[in-house]
N, CA, C and O atoms as CSV, one atom per row, in Angstrom:
chain,resi,resn,atom,element,x,y,z
A,1,MET,N,N,12.373,33.785,57.666
A,1,MET,CA,C,12.301,32.397,57.418
A,1,MET,C,C,10.858,31.889,57.587
A,1,MET,O,O,10.177,32.211,58.561
A,2,PRO,N,N,10.380,31.021,56.530
A,2,PRO,CA,C,8.899,30.648,56.673
A,2,PRO,C,C,8.800,29.497,57.591
A,2,PRO,O,O,9.681,28.656,57.773
A,3,GLN,N,N,7.574,29.545,58.182
A,3,GLN,CA,C,7.293,28.475,59.174
A,3,GLN,C,C,6.933,27.161,58.414
A,3,GLN,O,O,6.387,27.141,57.311
A,4,PRO,N,N,7.298,26.083,59.125
A,4,PRO,CA,C,7.032,24.771,58.466
A,4,PRO,C,C,5.481,24.628,58.021
A,4,PRO,O,O,5.258,23.902,57.053
A,5,ASP,N,N,4.466,25.229,58.619
A,5,ASP,CA,C,3.143,24.931,58.016
A,5,ASP,C,C,2.884,25.986,57.052
A,5,ASP,O,O,1.756,25.923,56.564
A,6,GLN,N,N,3.661,26.994,56.619
A,6,GLN,CA,C,3.470,27.925,55.572
A,6,GLN,C,C,4.217,27.517,54.470
A,6,GLN,O,O,5.247,26.868,54.653
A,7,PRO,N,N,3.765,27.865,53.131
A,7,PRO,CA,C,4.581,27.610,51.981
A,7,PRO,C,C,5.576,28.688,51.794
A,7,PRO,O,O,5.335,29.810,52.238
A,8,ALA,N,N,6.756,28.411,51.123
A,8,ALA,CA,C,7.848,29.442,51.031
A,8,ALA,C,C,7.185,30.536,50.212
A,8,ALA,O,O,7.396,31.687,50.596
A,9,TYR,N,N,6.491,30.377,49.244
A,9,TYR,CA,C,5.976,31.459,48.261
A,9,TYR,C,C,4.525,31.155,47.994
A,9,TYR,O,O,4.167,30.025,47.663
A,10,GLU,N,N,3.632,32.232,48.146
A,10,GLU,CA,C,2.324,31.978,47.870
A,10,GLU,C,C,1.726,33.119,46.956
A,10,GLU,O,O,1.924,34.303,47.228
A,11,LEU,N,N,1.025,32.739,45.919
A,11,LEU,CA,C,0.596,33.716,44.937
A,11,LEU,C,C,-0.739,34.368,45.542
A,11,LEU,O,O,-1.476,33.753,46.313
A,12,PRO,N,N,-0.956,35.605,45.131
A,12,PRO,CA,C,-2.263,36.091,45.558
A,12,PRO,C,C,-3.461,35.365,44.943
A,12,PRO,O,O,-3.438,35.003,43.767
A,13,ALA,N,N,-4.406,35.176,45.669
A,13,ALA,CA,C,-5.613,34.398,45.175
A,13,ALA,C,C,-6.365,35.005,44.058
A,13,ALA,O,O,-6.973,34.280,43.271
A,14,GLU,N,N,-6.361,36.342,43.934
A,14,GLU,CA,C,-7.240,37.028,42.998
A,14,GLU,C,C,-6.585,36.981,41.554
A,14,GLU,O,O,-7.306,37.090,40.563
A,15,ARG,N,N,-5.190,36.815,41.442
A,15,ARG,CA,C,-4.556,37.014,40.151
A,15,ARG,C,C,-3.946,35.540,39.699
A,15,ARG,O,O,-3.314,34.814,40.467
A,16,SER,N,N,-4.226,35.247,38.409
A,16,SER,CA,C,-3.577,33.963,37.843
A,16,SER,C,C,-2.134,34.294,37.513
A,16,SER,O,O,-1.737,35.394,37.127
A,17,PRO,N,N,-1.402,33.219,37.711
A,17,PRO,CA,C,0.058,33.586,37.287
A,17,PRO,C,C,0.263,33.480,35.710
A,17,PRO,O,O,1.353,33.739,35.199
A,18,PHE,N,N,-0.809,33.097,34.994
A,18,PHE,CA,C,-0.665,33.091,33.568
A,18,PHE,C,C,-1.412,34.279,32.879
A,18,PHE,O,O,-1.447,34.358,31.651
A,19,GLY,N,N,-2.003,35.193,33.686
A,19,GLY,CA,C,-2.632,36.361,33.089
A,19,GLY,C,C,-1.726,37.469,32.965
A,19,GLY,O,O,-0.526,37.312,33.193
A,20,PRO,N,N,-2.247,38.673,32.592
A,20,PRO,CA,C,-1.428,39.871,32.368
A,20,PRO,C,C,-0.989,40.403,33.771
A,20,PRO,O,O,-1.548,40.006,34.793
A,21,PRO,N,N,-0.076,41.220,33.788
A,21,PRO,CA,C,0.410,41.798,35.180
A,21,PRO,C,C,-0.784,42.554,35.756
A,21,PRO,O,O,-1.770,42.857,35.083
A,22,ALA,N,N,-0.614,42.857,37.143
A,22,ALA,CA,C,-1.770,43.322,37.900
A,22,ALA,C,C,-1.838,44.736,37.418
A,22,ALA,O,O,-0.831,45.398,37.168
A,23,GLY,N,N,-3.087,45.183,37.295
A,23,GLY,CA,C,-3.431,46.565,36.930
A,23,GLY,C,C,-3.570,46.749,35.366
A,23,GLY,O,O,-4.113,47.762,34.923
A,24,GLU,N,N,-3.108,45.825,34.587
A,24,GLU,CA,C,-3.216,45.981,33.074
A,24,GLU,C,C,-4.406,45.184,32.555
A,24,GLU,O,O,-4.603,44.031,32.939
A,25,PRO,N,N,-5.174,45.780,31.712
A,25,PRO,CA,C,-6.228,45.006,31.024
A,25,PRO,C,C,-5.631,43.930,30.139
A,25,PRO,O,O,-4.542,44.029,29.572
A,26,SER,N,N,-6.513,42.816,30.074
A,26,SER,CA,C,-6.204,41.691,29.133
A,26,SER,C,C,-6.283,42.032,27.593
A,26,SER,O,O,-7.327,42.509,27.147
A,27,PRO,N,N,-5.276,41.815,26.832
A,27,PRO,CA,C,-5.360,42.143,25.436
A,27,PRO,C,C,-6.389,41.164,24.727
A,27,PRO,O,O,-6.712,41.394,23.562
A,28,TYR,N,N,-6.841,40.216,25.326
A,28,TYR,CA,C,-7.793,39.284,24.682
A,28,TYR,C,C,-9.219,39.416,25.295
A,28,TYR,O,O,-10.063,38.546,25.085
A,29,GLY,N,N,-9.446,40.390,25.970
A,29,GLY,CA,C,-10.794,40.611,26.398
A,29,GLY,C,C,-10.902,40.119,27.926
A,29,GLY,O,O,-9.878,39.938,28.586
A,30,HIS,N,N,-12.052,39.933,28.404
A,30,HIS,CA,C,-12.227,39.501,29.845
A,30,HIS,C,C,-11.894,38.038,29.900
A,30,HIS,O,O,-12.322,37.222,29.083
A,31,GLN,N,N,-11.036,37.729,31.002
A,31,GLN,CA,C,-10.598,36.411,31.299
A,31,GLN,C,C,-11.141,36.077,32.684
A,31,GLN,O,O,-11.250,36.988,33.506
A,32,GLY,N,N,-11.434,35.024,32.946
A,32,GLY,CA,C,-11.816,34.576,34.364
A,32,GLY,C,C,-12.774,33.436,34.283
A,32,GLY,O,O,-13.004,32.778,33.268
A,33,PRO,N,N,-13.318,33.270,35.483
A,33,PRO,CA,C,-14.378,32.194,35.599
A,33,PRO,C,C,-15.660,32.381,34.902
A,33,PRO,O,O,-16.458,31.450,34.791
A,34,GLN,N,N,-15.889,33.577,34.419
A,34,GLN,CA,C,-17.114,33.860,33.714
A,34,GLN,C,C,-17.084,33.586,32.145
A,34,GLN,O,O,-17.801,34.198,31.354
A,35,GLN,N,N,-16.232,32.662,31.810
A,35,GLN,CA,C,-16.186,32.221,30.428
A,35,GLN,C,C,-17.520,31.560,30.033
A,35,GLN,O,O,-18.251,31.076,30.896
A,36,SER,N,N,-17.829,31.543,28.745
A,36,SER,CA,C,-19.077,30.782,28.296
A,36,SER,C,C,-18.823,29.336,28.455
A,36,SER,O,O,-17.683,28.879,28.369
A,37,ALA,N,N,-19.910,28.575,28.697
A,37,ALA,CA,C,-19.833,27.145,28.910
A,37,ALA,C,C,-19.256,26.419,27.643
A,37,ALA,O,O,-18.518,25.442,27.770
A,38,HIS,N,N,-19.590,26.892,26.492
A,38,HIS,CA,C,-19.101,26.067,25.312
A,38,HIS,C,C,-17.690,26.138,25.061
A,38,HIS,O,O,-17.174,25.397,24.223
A,39,TRP,N,N,-16.972,27.039,25.776
A,39,TRP,CA,C,-15.379,27.006,25.532
A,39,TRP,C,C,-14.806,26.176,26.482
A,39,TRP,O,O,-13.701,25.686,26.252
A,40,SER,N,N,-15.414,25.937,27.551
A,40,SER,CA,C,-14.747,25.066,28.584
A,40,SER,C,C,-15.002,23.612,28.433
A,40,SER,O,O,-14.316,22.817,29.077
A,41,GLN,N,N,-16.007,23.173,27.572
A,41,GLN,CA,C,-16.324,21.805,27.552
A,41,GLN,C,C,-16.087,21.279,26.157
A,41,GLN,O,O,-16.347,21.948,25.158
A,42,GLN,N,N,-15.544,19.960,26.117
A,42,GLN,CA,C,-15.233,19.447,24.837
A,42,GLN,C,C,-16.538,18.679,24.325
A,42,GLN,O,O,-17.243,18.020,25.089
A,43,PRO,N,N,-16.767,18.813,23.093
A,43,PRO,CA,C,-18.000,18.179,22.490
A,43,PRO,C,C,-17.781,16.642,22.651
A,43,PRO,O,O,-16.627,16.213,22.612
A,44,PRO,N,N,-18.806,15.816,22.827
A,44,PRO,CA,C,-18.733,14.431,22.951
A,44,PRO,C,C,-18.268,13.806,21.530
A,44,PRO,O,O,-18.595,14.332,20.465
A,45,TYR,N,N,-17.494,12.662,21.611
A,45,TYR,CA,C,-17.044,11.944,20.522
A,45,TYR,C,C,-18.205,11.141,19.881
A,45,TYR,O,O,-19.089,10.746,20.642
A,46,PRO,N,N,-18.295,10.853,18.529
A,46,PRO,CA,C,-19.294,10.061,17.936
A,46,PRO,C,C,-19.117,8.658,18.492
A,46,PRO,O,O,-17.987,8.310,18.836
A,47,PRO,N,N,-20.146,7.826,18.607
A,47,PRO,CA,C,-19.903,6.404,19.023
A,47,PRO,C,C,-19.150,5.610,18.056
A,47,PRO,O,O,-19.240,5.859,16.854
A,48,GLN,N,N,-18.400,4.653,18.511
A,48,GLN,CA,C,-17.534,3.821,17.682
A,48,GLN,C,C,-18.167,2.446,17.676
A,48,GLN,O,O,-18.813,1.937,18.592
A,49,GLY,N,N,-17.869,1.916,16.461
A,49,GLY,CA,C,-18.369,0.454,16.301
A,49,GLY,C,C,-17.506,-0.459,17.107
A,49,GLY,O,O,-16.563,-0.012,17.760
A,50,PRO,N,N,-17.828,-1.811,17.072
A,50,PRO,CA,C,-17.036,-2.786,17.687
A,50,PRO,C,C,-15.649,-2.993,16.967
A,50,PRO,O,O,-15.588,-2.918,15.740
A,51,TYR,N,N,-14.537,-3.254,17.733
A,51,TYR,CA,C,-13.260,-3.438,17.064
A,51,TYR,C,C,-13.177,-4.748,16.394
A,51,TYR,O,O,-13.823,-5.723,16.778
A,52,GLY,N,N,-12.340,-4.758,15.350
A,52,GLY,CA,C,-12.020,-5.934,14.551
A,52,GLY,C,C,-13.133,-6.336,13.588
A,52,GLY,O,O,-13.043,-7.405,12.985
A,53,GLN,N,N,-14.216,-5.496,13.410
A,53,GLN,CA,C,-15.221,-5.848,12.546
A,53,GLN,C,C,-15.281,-4.909,11.314
A,53,GLN,O,O,-15.716,-3.764,11.436
A,54,TYR,N,N,-14.899,-5.334,10.280
A,54,TYR,CA,C,-14.839,-4.496,9.022
A,54,TYR,C,C,-15.830,-4.992,7.955
A,54,TYR,O,O,-16.071,-6.187,7.789
A,55,GLY,N,N,-16.374,-4.025,7.261
A,55,GLY,CA,C,-17.160,-4.465,6.110
A,55,GLY,C,C,-16.635,-4.923,4.927
A,55,GLY,O,O,-15.409,-4.896,4.823
A,56,PRO,N,N,-17.337,-5.365,3.949
A,56,PRO,CA,C,-16.640,-5.795,2.671
A,56,PRO,C,C,-15.883,-4.704,1.997
A,56,PRO,O,O,-16.155,-3.536,2.276
A,57,PRO,N,N,-14.955,-4.991,1.133
A,57,PRO,CA,C,-14.157,-3.966,0.399
A,57,PRO,C,C,-15.108,-3.225,-0.483
A,57,PRO,O,O,-16.106,-3.776,-0.948
A,58,PRO,N,N,-14.791,-1.940,-0.722
A,58,PRO,CA,C,-15.751,-1.114,-1.529
A,58,PRO,C,C,-15.593,-1.564,-3.034
A,58,PRO,O,O,-14.535,-1.247,-3.577
A,59,GLY,N,N,-16.350,-2.133,-3.632
A,59,GLY,CA,C,-16.295,-2.568,-5.073
A,59,GLY,C,C,-17.114,-3.935,-5.022
A,59,GLY,O,O,-17.389,-4.441,-6.110
A,60,GLY,N,N,-17.479,-4.504,-3.994
A,60,GLY,CA,C,-18.206,-5.654,-4.005
A,60,GLY,C,C,-17.360,-6.903,-3.989
A,60,GLY,O,O,-16.146,-6.830,-4.175
A,61,PRO,N,N,-17.987,-8.064,-3.767
A,61,PRO,CA,C,-17.350,-9.365,-3.798
A,61,PRO,C,C,-16.911,-9.692,-5.241
A,61,PRO,O,O,-17.632,-9.375,-6.187
A,62,GLY,N,N,-15.721,-10.330,-5.414
A,62,GLY,CA,C,-15.146,-10.826,-6.623
A,62,GLY,C,C,-14.501,-9.741,-7.547
A,62,GLY,O,O,-14.338,-9.922,-8.754
A,63,ARG,N,N,-14.137,-8.564,-6.863
A,63,ARG,CA,C,-13.440,-7.539,-7.624
A,63,ARG,C,C,-11.933,-7.557,-7.380
A,63,ARG,O,O,-11.244,-6.623,-7.790
A,64,GLY,N,N,-11.409,-8.575,-6.734
A,64,GLY,CA,C,-10.011,-8.591,-6.579
A,64,GLY,C,C,-9.268,-9.009,-7.811
A,64,GLY,O,O,-9.885,-9.426,-8.792
A,65,THR,N,N,-7.943,-8.909,-7.790
A,65,THR,CA,C,-7.172,-9.275,-8.927
A,65,THR,C,C,-7.054,-10.800,-9.088
A,65,THR,O,O,-6.842,-11.516,-8.109
A,66,ASN,N,N,-7.180,-11.248,-10.222
A,66,ASN,CA,C,-7.169,-12.718,-10.551
A,66,ASN,C,C,-5.623,-13.201,-10.275
A,66,ASN,O,O,-4.664,-12.646,-10.812
A,67,VAL,N,N,-5.519,-14.195,-9.460
A,67,VAL,CA,C,-4.221,-14.809,-9.151
A,67,VAL,C,C,-3.438,-15.410,-10.327
A,67,VAL,O,O,-2.209,-15.362,-10.376
A,68,LEU,N,N,-4.159,-15.944,-11.217
A,68,LEU,CA,C,-3.571,-16.599,-12.436
A,68,LEU,C,C,-3.018,-15.545,-13.291
A,68,LEU,O,O,-2.019,-15.778,-13.970
A,69,ALA,N,N,-3.623,-14.350,-13.306
A,69,ALA,CA,C,-3.140,-13.264,-14.140
A,69,ALA,C,C,-1.753,-12.762,-13.689
A,69,ALA,O,O,-0.844,-12.433,-14.451
A,70,ILE,N,N,-1.720,-12.748,-12.304
A,70,ILE,CA,C,-0.425,-12.266,-11.712
A,70,ILE,C,C,0.720,-13.386,-12.043
A,70,ILE,O,O,1.864,-13.089,-12.384
A,71,LEU,N,N,0.232,-14.721,-11.888
A,71,LEU,CA,C,1.258,-15.770,-12.147
A,71,LEU,C,C,1.596,-15.779,-13.589
A,71,LEU,O,O,2.747,-16.046,-13.935
A,72,SER,N,N,0.670,-15.505,-14.459
A,72,SER,CA,C,1.010,-15.555,-15.903
A,72,SER,C,C,2.122,-14.566,-16.191
A,72,SER,O,O,3.052,-14.873,-16.937
A,73,LEU,N,N,2.033,-13.367,-15.599
A,73,LEU,CA,C,3.081,-12.345,-15.813
A,73,LEU,C,C,4.369,-12.770,-15.256
A,73,LEU,O,O,5.395,-12.530,-15.892
A,74,VAL,N,N,4.419,-13.433,-14.032
A,74,VAL,CA,C,5.643,-14.000,-13.356
A,74,VAL,C,C,6.220,-15.003,-14.218
A,74,VAL,O,O,7.395,-14.896,-14.567
A,75,PHE,N,N,5.444,-16.043,-14.622
A,75,PHE,CA,C,5.903,-17.177,-15.310
A,75,PHE,C,C,6.370,-16.745,-16.676
A,75,PHE,O,O,7.184,-17.472,-17.245
A,76,ALA,N,N,5.931,-15.594,-17.295
A,76,ALA,CA,C,6.367,-15.320,-18.574
A,76,ALA,C,C,7.794,-14.937,-18.538
A,76,ALA,O,O,8.394,-14.982,-19.613
A,77,PHE,N,N,8.481,-14.540,-17.406
A,77,PHE,CA,C,9.848,-14.345,-17.334
A,77,PHE,C,C,10.605,-15.607,-16.891
A,77,PHE,O,O,11.775,-15.805,-17.221
A,78,VAL,N,N,9.883,-16.463,-16.122
A,78,VAL,CA,C,10.586,-17.653,-15.517
A,78,VAL,C,C,10.606,-18.837,-16.500
A,78,VAL,O,O,11.650,-19.328,-16.931
A,79,PHE,N,N,9.288,-19.283,-16.842
A,79,PHE,CA,C,9.191,-20.359,-17.845
A,79,PHE,C,C,8.054,-19.775,-18.709
A,79,PHE,O,O,6.890,-19.795,-18.309
A,80,PRO,N,N,8.427,-19.230,-19.959
A,80,PRO,CA,C,7.542,-18.573,-20.730
A,80,PRO,C,C,6.338,-19.304,-21.310
A,80,PRO,O,O,5.279,-18.692,-21.449
A,81,PRO,N,N,6.461,-20.687,-21.682
A,81,PRO,CA,C,5.289,-21.494,-22.107
A,81,PRO,C,C,4.132,-21.425,-21.073
A,81,PRO,O,O,2.947,-21.273,-21.371
A,82,ALA,N,N,4.652,-21.562,-19.772
A,82,ALA,CA,C,3.526,-21.664,-18.556
A,82,ALA,C,C,3.035,-20.309,-18.494
A,82,ALA,O,O,1.850,-20.229,-18.173
A,83,GLY,N,N,3.691,-19.125,-18.739
A,83,GLY,CA,C,3.147,-17.789,-18.634
A,83,GLY,C,C,1.957,-17.616,-19.792
A,83,GLY,O,O,0.919,-16.976,-19.622
A,84,ALA,N,N,2.297,-18.250,-20.871
A,84,ALA,CA,C,1.257,-18.104,-22.020
A,84,ALA,C,C,-0.050,-18.948,-21.666
A,84,ALA,O,O,-1.199,-18.523,-21.792
A,85,VAL,N,N,0.295,-20.156,-21.222
A,85,VAL,CA,C,-0.842,-20.995,-20.737
A,85,VAL,C,C,-1.743,-20.366,-19.622
A,85,VAL,O,O,-2.970,-20.434,-19.676
A,86,LEU,N,N,-1.093,-19.778,-18.655
A,86,LEU,CA,C,-1.645,-19.252,-17.463
A,86,LEU,C,C,-2.433,-17.971,-17.832
A,86,LEU,O,O,-3.448,-17.619,-17.230
A,87,GLY,N,N,-1.883,-17.306,-18.866
A,87,GLY,CA,C,-2.536,-16.085,-19.316
A,87,GLY,C,C,-3.992,-16.395,-19.967
A,87,GLY,O,O,-4.996,-15.734,-19.703
A,88,HIS,N,N,-3.956,-17.441,-20.811
A,88,HIS,CA,C,-5.187,-17.881,-21.334
A,88,HIS,C,C,-6.183,-18.324,-20.406
A,88,HIS,O,O,-7.346,-17.941,-20.536
A,89,VAL,N,N,-5.816,-19.146,-19.419
A,89,VAL,CA,C,-6.717,-19.511,-18.359
A,89,VAL,C,C,-7.204,-18.416,-17.532
A,89,VAL,O,O,-8.360,-18.426,-17.108
A,90,ALA,N,N,-6.327,-17.398,-17.260
A,90,ALA,CA,C,-6.747,-16.336,-16.504
A,90,ALA,C,C,-7.738,-15.382,-17.250
A,90,ALA,O,O,-8.683,-14.877,-16.643
A,91,LYS,N,N,-7.520,-15.159,-18.494
A,91,LYS,CA,C,-8.408,-14.408,-19.287
A,91,LYS,C,C,-9.873,-15.113,-19.320
A,91,LYS,O,O,-10.887,-14.418,-19.376
A,92,ARG,N,N,-9.918,-16.341,-19.286
A,92,ARG,CA,C,-11.269,-17.068,-19.302
A,92,ARG,C,C,-11.851,-16.989,-17.922
A,92,ARG,O,O,-13.072,-16.912,-17.787
A,93,GLN,N,N,-11.021,-17.004,-16.864
A,93,GLN,CA,C,-11.616,-16.915,-15.559
A,93,GLN,C,C,-12.164,-15.385,-15.312
A,93,GLN,O,O,-13.209,-15.149,-14.705
A,94,ILE,N,N,-11.405,-14.500,-15.808
A,94,ILE,CA,C,-11.773,-12.984,-15.599
A,94,ILE,C,C,-13.170,-12.657,-16.317
A,94,ILE,O,O,-14.061,-11.963,-15.827
A,95,ARG,N,N,-13.197,-13.315,-17.627
A,95,ARG,CA,C,-14.615,-13.081,-18.263
A,95,ARG,C,C,-15.759,-13.495,-17.408
A,95,ARG,O,O,-16.779,-12.822,-17.255
A,96,THR,N,N,-15.487,-14.808,-16.785
A,96,THR,CA,C,-16.687,-15.449,-16.260
A,96,THR,C,C,-16.837,-14.868,-14.782
A,96,THR,O,O,-17.978,-14.830,-14.321
A,97,SER,N,N,-15.846,-14.444,-14.056
A,97,SER,CA,C,-15.918,-13.978,-12.589
A,97,SER,C,C,-16.020,-12.560,-12.608
A,97,SER,O,O,-16.600,-12.077,-11.636
A,98,GLY,N,N,-15.615,-11.804,-13.441
A,98,GLY,CA,C,-15.504,-10.306,-13.410
A,98,GLY,C,C,-14.484,-9.807,-12.435
A,98,GLY,O,O,-14.652,-8.739,-11.846
A,99,GLU,N,N,-13.457,-10.542,-12.259
A,99,GLU,CA,C,-12.360,-10.036,-11.305
A,99,GLU,C,C,-11.467,-9.132,-12.240
A,99,GLU,O,O,-11.621,-9.023,-13.456
A,100,GLU,N,N,-10.576,-8.547,-11.529
A,100,GLU,CA,C,-9.669,-7.512,-12.256
A,100,GLU,C,C,-8.336,-8.237,-12.560
A,100,GLU,O,O,-8.023,-9.251,-11.936
A,101,GLY,N,N,-7.552,-7.703,-13.529
A,101,GLY,CA,C,-6.372,-8.381,-13.870
A,101,GLY,C,C,-6.279,-8.710,-15.396
A,101,GLY,O,O,-5.448,-9.504,-15.835
A,102,ASP,N,N,-7.160,-8.067,-16.152
A,102,ASP,CA,C,-7.182,-8.471,-17.567
A,102,ASP,C,C,-5.948,-7.985,-18.223
A,102,ASP,O,O,-5.450,-8.714,-19.081
A,103,GLN,N,N,-5.401,-6.887,-17.945
A,103,GLN,CA,C,-4.224,-6.257,-18.503
A,103,GLN,C,C,-3.085,-7.257,-18.099
A,103,GLN,O,O,-2.328,-7.707,-18.961
A,104,LEU,N,N,-2.977,-7.589,-16.811
A,104,LEU,CA,C,-1.857,-8.467,-16.400
A,104,LEU,C,C,-1.892,-9.878,-17.234
A,104,LEU,O,O,-0.882,-10.369,-17.738
A,105,ALA,N,N,-3.029,-10.382,-17.297
A,105,ALA,CA,C,-3.174,-11.646,-18.178
A,105,ALA,C,C,-2.830,-11.310,-19.535
A,105,ALA,O,O,-2.223,-12.204,-20.125
A,106,THR,N,N,-3.058,-10.256,-20.188
A,106,THR,CA,C,-2.681,-9.940,-21.531
A,106,THR,C,C,-1.238,-9.814,-21.682
A,106,THR,O,O,-0.661,-10.321,-22.644
A,107,TRP,N,N,-0.584,-9.109,-20.705
A,107,TRP,CA,C,0.829,-8.987,-20.876
A,107,TRP,C,C,1.596,-10.246,-20.600
A,107,TRP,O,O,2.690,-10.493,-21.107
A,108,GLY,N,N,0.917,-11.072,-19.716
A,108,GLY,CA,C,1.380,-12.463,-19.507
A,108,GLY,C,C,1.510,-13.249,-20.737
A,108,GLY,O,O,2.490,-13.929,-21.043
A,109,LEU,N,N,0.360,-13.085,-21.462
A,109,LEU,CA,C,0.237,-13.782,-22.844
A,109,LEU,C,C,1.223,-13.343,-23.694
A,109,LEU,O,O,1.974,-14.135,-24.262
A,110,ILE,N,N,1.303,-11.905,-23.864
A,110,ILE,CA,C,2.257,-11.428,-24.919
A,110,ILE,C,C,3.746,-11.745,-24.621
A,110,ILE,O,O,4.506,-12.170,-25.491
A,111,LEU,N,N,4.094,-11.527,-23.412
A,111,LEU,CA,C,5.469,-11.782,-23.033
A,111,LEU,C,C,5.827,-13.348,-23.006
A,111,LEU,O,O,6.971,-13.729,-23.253
A,112,GLY,N,N,4.836,-14.190,-22.709
A,112,GLY,CA,C,4.962,-15.543,-22.646
A,112,GLY,C,C,5.418,-16.108,-24.086
A,112,GLY,O,O,6.337,-16.906,-24.269
A,113,TYR,N,N,4.536,-15.496,-25.135
A,113,TYR,CA,C,4.724,-15.939,-26.489
A,113,TYR,C,C,6.027,-15.327,-26.994
A,113,TYR,O,O,6.755,-15.967,-27.752
A,114,VAL,N,N,6.333,-14.077,-26.576
A,114,VAL,CA,C,7.583,-13.543,-27.222
A,114,VAL,C,C,8.879,-14.165,-26.664
A,114,VAL,O,O,9.896,-14.351,-27.332
A,115,PHE,N,N,8.714,-14.479,-25.300
A,115,PHE,CA,C,9.991,-15.158,-24.796
A,115,PHE,C,C,10.098,-16.607,-25.174
A,115,PHE,O,O,11.206,-17.137,-25.260
A,116,THR,N,N,8.993,-17.264,-25.401
A,116,THR,CA,C,8.943,-18.533,-25.946
A,116,THR,C,C,9.600,-18.558,-27.447
A,116,THR,O,O,10.445,-19.381,-27.802
A,117,GLY,N,N,9.089,-17.560,-28.228
A,117,GLY,CA,C,9.706,-17.587,-29.562
A,117,GLY,C,C,11.184,-17.260,-29.429
A,117,GLY,O,O,11.988,-17.896,-30.111
A,118,LEU,N,N,11.594,-16.317,-28.602
A,118,LEU,CA,C,13.027,-16.081,-28.528
A,118,LEU,C,C,13.773,-17.257,-28.060
A,118,LEU,O,O,14.874,-17.494,-28.556
A,119,THR,N,N,13.253,-18.051,-27.108
A,119,THR,CA,C,13.951,-19.172,-26.613
A,119,THR,C,C,14.095,-20.235,-27.743
A,119,THR,O,O,15.171,-20.807,-27.914
A,120,VAL,N,N,12.987,-20.497,-28.521
A,120,VAL,CA,C,13.119,-21.410,-29.467
A,120,VAL,C,C,13.992,-21.015,-30.660
A,120,VAL,O,O,14.503,-21.916,-31.326
A,121,LEU,N,N,14.209,-19.683,-30.989
A,121,LEU,CA,C,15.090,-19.268,-31.899
A,121,LEU,C,C,16.545,-19.422,-31.470
A,121,LEU,O,O,17.490,-19.674,-32.217
A,122,ALA,N,N,16.578,-19.236,-30.186
A,122,ALA,CA,C,18.049,-19.214,-29.601
A,122,ALA,C,C,18.402,-20.837,-29.507
A,122,ALA,O,O,19.570,-21.160,-29.724
A,123,CYS,N,N,17.576,-21.707,-29.238
A,123,CYS,CA,C,17.944,-23.143,-29.312
A,123,CYS,C,C,18.259,-23.613,-30.654
A,123,CYS,O,O,19.208,-24.363,-30.887
A,124,CYS,N,N,17.415,-23.144,-31.580
A,124,CYS,CA,C,17.648,-23.534,-33.000
A,124,CYS,C,C,18.986,-23.013,-33.566
A,124,CYS,O,O,19.677,-23.686,-34.331
A,125,GLY,N,N,19.317,-21.739,-33.133
A,125,GLY,CA,C,20.574,-21.150,-33.555
A,125,GLY,C,C,21.799,-21.929,-32.945
A,125,GLY,O,O,22.832,-22.184,-33.563
A,126,TRP,N,N,21.518,-22.280,-31.593
A,126,TRP,CA,C,22.606,-22.974,-30.929
A,126,TRP,C,C,22.865,-24.406,-31.647
A,126,TRP,O,O,24.006,-24.812,-31.870
A,127,LEU,N,N,21.697,-25.131,-31.987
A,127,LEU,CA,C,21.814,-26.356,-32.607
A,127,LEU,C,C,22.405,-26.165,-34.051
A,127,LEU,O,O,23.109,-27.075,-34.487
A,128,ALA,N,N,22.194,-25.151,-34.760
A,128,ALA,CA,C,22.762,-24.993,-35.990
A,128,ALA,C,C,24.313,-24.595,-35.942
A,128,ALA,O,O,25.051,-24.956,-36.859
A,129,LEU,N,N,24.741,-23.937,-34.992
A,129,LEU,CA,C,26.107,-23.791,-34.695
A,129,LEU,C,C,26.823,-25.055,-34.381
A,129,LEU,O,O,27.904,-25.297,-34.919
A,130,VAL,N,N,26.240,-25.922,-33.485
A,130,VAL,CA,C,26.723,-27.142,-33.252
A,130,VAL,C,C,26.891,-28.028,-34.503
A,130,VAL,O,O,27.944,-28.618,-34.744
A,131,ALA,N,N,25.881,-28.086,-35.224
A,131,ALA,CA,C,25.801,-28.984,-36.311
A,131,ALA,C,C,26.851,-28.542,-37.459
A,131,ALA,O,O,27.513,-29.379,-38.071
A,132,PHE,N,N,26.940,-27.213,-37.685
A,132,PHE,CA,C,27.780,-26.731,-38.718
A,132,PHE,C,C,29.257,-26.768,-38.212
A,132,PHE,O,O,30.166,-26.873,-39.035
A,133,GLY,N,N,29.510,-26.686,-36.892
A,133,GLY,CA,C,30.784,-26.692,-36.299
A,133,GLY,C,C,31.425,-28.081,-36.319
A,133,GLY,O,O,32.642,-28.214,-36.187
A,134,ASN,N,N,30.655,-29.035,-36.474
A,134,ASN,CA,C,31.223,-30.435,-36.508
A,134,ASN,C,C,31.499,-30.954,-37.905
A,134,ASN,O,O,32.106,-32.016,-38.045
A,135,THR,N,N,31.083,-30.255,-38.935
A,135,THR,CA,C,31.477,-30.617,-40.355
A,135,THR,C,C,32.838,-30.194,-40.666
A,135,THR,O,O,33.348,-29.215,-40.120
A,136,GLY,N,N,33.450,-30.929,-41.554
A,136,GLY,CA,C,34.740,-30.650,-41.995
A,136,GLY,C,C,35.842,-31.387,-41.536
A,136,GLY,O,O,35.761,-32.612,-41.614
A,137,ASP,N,N,36.839,-30.887,-41.080
A,137,ASP,CA,C,38.064,-31.590,-40.654
A,137,ASP,C,C,37.801,-32.536,-39.381
A,137,ASP,O,O,37.055,-32.262,-38.441
A,138,SER,N,N,38.549,-33.680,-39.538
A,138,SER,CA,C,38.169,-34.706,-38.416
A,138,SER,C,C,39.033,-34.372,-37.364
A,138,SER,O,O,38.828,-34.958,-36.301
A,139,GLY,N,N,39.993,-33.528,-37.419
A,139,GLY,CA,C,40.878,-33.272,-36.317
A,139,GLY,C,C,42.202,-33.886,-36.408
A,139,GLY,O,O,43.017,-33.651,-35.516
A,140,SER,N,N,42.537,-34.732,-37.498
A,140,SER,CA,C,43.783,-35.471,-37.585
A,140,SER,C,C,44.788,-34.557,-38.263
A,140,SER,O,O,44.449,-33.721,-39.101
A,141,TYR,N,N,46.224,-34.779,-37.806
A,141,TYR,CA,C,47.095,-33.980,-38.386
A,141,TYR,C,C,47.925,-34.683,-39.367
A,141,TYR,O,O,48.789,-34.072,-39.995
């Protein structure tokens, strides 16, 4: 029975519990405290800049997408005449400011005009059906 001031199990001081068994050579070469200094020390990290401070986006100022170009494409589906108008205004702003979104504005223009034309045709067709549907019999028996 171990004494209270002695540990229950004590490893020999000359052998590491993680090394090869006693008497066998290490398959990885010599191990021990004679390792070279560059294996035991971590290289220092490069210095970091202050947190929360970022530089400008890569591409320079004014290279974001034009908001009116996006709105022209959205309004081409919601209210097509507004999509066409916003597309014209967006293309003018893109020419002067150099922003991106020229294709969005072009598609907003095209779809705005196409859907406006289809809406006008549908309204004219509906009016024609109503006008021709009321001619003829007065409904008396």
